[in-house]
C-alpha positions as CSV (number, residue, x, y, z in Angstrom):
1,T,0.0,0.0,0.0
2,V,1.1,3.5,-0.7
3,A,1.1,5.8,2.2
4,Q,-1.0,8.9,1.5
5,K,0.5,12.3,2.4
6,S,-1.7,14.6,4.3
7,P,-2.1,17.9,2.4
8,S,0.5,20.3,3.6
9,R,-0.8,23.6,4.9
10,M,0.6,26.4,2.9
11,E,2.2,28.9,5.1
12,H,1.8,32.5,4.1
13,P,4.6,34.9,4.6
14,P,3.9,37.5,7.4
15,T,2.4,40.8,6.3
16,P,4.3,44.0,6.8
17,A,1.9,44.8,9.7
18,Q,2.7,41.5,11.4
19,V,6.4,42.1,11.0
20,L,6.2,45.6,12.4
21,L,4.2,44.3,15.4
22,E,6.9,41.7,16.0
23,A,9.6,44.5,15.6
24,R,7.8,46.6,18.2
25,K,7.6,43.7,20.6
26,Q,11.3,43.1,20.1
27,C,12.1,46.8,20.8
28,E,10.0,46.6,23.9
29,F,12.0,43.6,25.0
30,Y,15.4,45.2,24.2
31,L,14.4,48.1,26.4
32,S,12.9,46.1,29.3
33,D,14.7,46.1,32.6
34,P,15.8,42.4,32.4
35,A,17.2,42.8,28.9
36,L,19.0,46.1,29.7
37,R,20.7,44.6,32.7
38,R,22.4,42.2,30.3
39,N,23.1,44.6,27.4
40,Q,26.0,47.1,28.2
41,Q,25.8,48.6,24.8
42,L,22.2,49.7,25.2
43,Q,22.9,50.8,28.8
44,D,25.7,53.1,27.5
45,E,23.4,54.5,24.7
46,L,20.7,55.2,27.2
47,A,23.1,56.9,29.6
48,A,24.4,59.1,26.8
49,A,20.9,59.9,25.6
50,G,19.4,60.7,29.0
51,R,15.7,61.5,29.0
52,Q,15.7,62.4,25.3
53,G,15.6,58.7,24.5
54,I,17.6,56.4,22.3
55,A,17.7,57.0,18.6
56,I,15.4,54.8,16.6
57,S,18.3,54.2,14.2
58,I,20.1,52.4,17.0
59,L,17.1,50.1,17.7
60,A,16.8,49.5,14.0
61,E,20.3,48.1,13.9
62,L,19.9,45.6,16.7
63,P,20.1,42.1,15.2
64,R,16.6,40.9,15.5
65,V,15.0,44.2,14.6
66,R,17.3,44.7,11.7
67,D,16.5,41.2,10.3
68,L,12.7,41.8,10.7
69,L,12.9,45.1,8.9
70,A,15.1,43.8,6.1
71,A,12.8,40.8,5.5
72,Q,10.0,43.1,4.4
73,R,12.2,46.0,3.2
74,L,10.8,48.2,6.0
75,T,12.4,51.4,7.1
76,K,13.1,53.3,10.3
77,L,10.0,55.4,9.5
78,D,8.0,52.2,9.4
79,L,9.5,51.2,12.8
80,A,8.6,54.6,14.2
81,D,5.0,54.1,13.1
82,A,5.0,50.7,14.8
83,L,6.5,52.1,18.0
84,S,3.9,54.8,18.2
85,G,1.4,52.1,19.1
86,S,3.4,50.9,22.1
87,A,2.0,51.1,25.6
88,V,5.5,50.7,27.0
89,L,7.5,53.0,24.7
90,E,7.0,56.6,23.5
91,L,8.4,58.6,20.6
92,D,9.7,62.1,20.8
93,D,8.0,64.9,18.9
94,L,10.3,64.4,15.9
95,R,9.7,60.6,15.9
96,I,13.4,59.9,15.8
97,R,14.0,58.9,19.5
98,V,12.2,56.5,21.7
99,R,12.1,56.1,25.5
100,R,10.3,54.1,28.0
101,R,7.1,55.6,29.5
102,E,8.3,54.3,32.9
103,P,11.8,54.9,34.2
104,F,14.4,52.3,33.8
105,C,15.5,50.3,36.9
106,L,19.0,49.2,36.3
107,E,20.1,48.0,39.7
108,K,23.9,47.6,39.8
109,Q,25.2,44.2,40.4
110,P,27.7,44.0,43.3
111,S,31.2,44.1,41.9
112,Q,33.3,41.0,42.2
113,E,36.6,42.3,43.5
């Protein structure tokens, strides 16, 4: 007897809106307290930026966000549109910087001297 294959479900590529939602979630993760505690590069960027917020161009170059945007040929302007819908992050008036709505809590780890 010949084994019958079950019809494979065609998977549709994600829409740009789905990709932007995923990129927004990834940015929210990168700027979460637990992730920031492990990412010295972003800590340094945030310290330099102060309350102005981090440049969207920096977020757009982080590996997962960059890959998501590139897959759909999306731009930093598209990312800004996606971030404008965040309950956790907010854009500046020029829509080129993003910051958390709530302050960061970067408790210093005790030094191991």
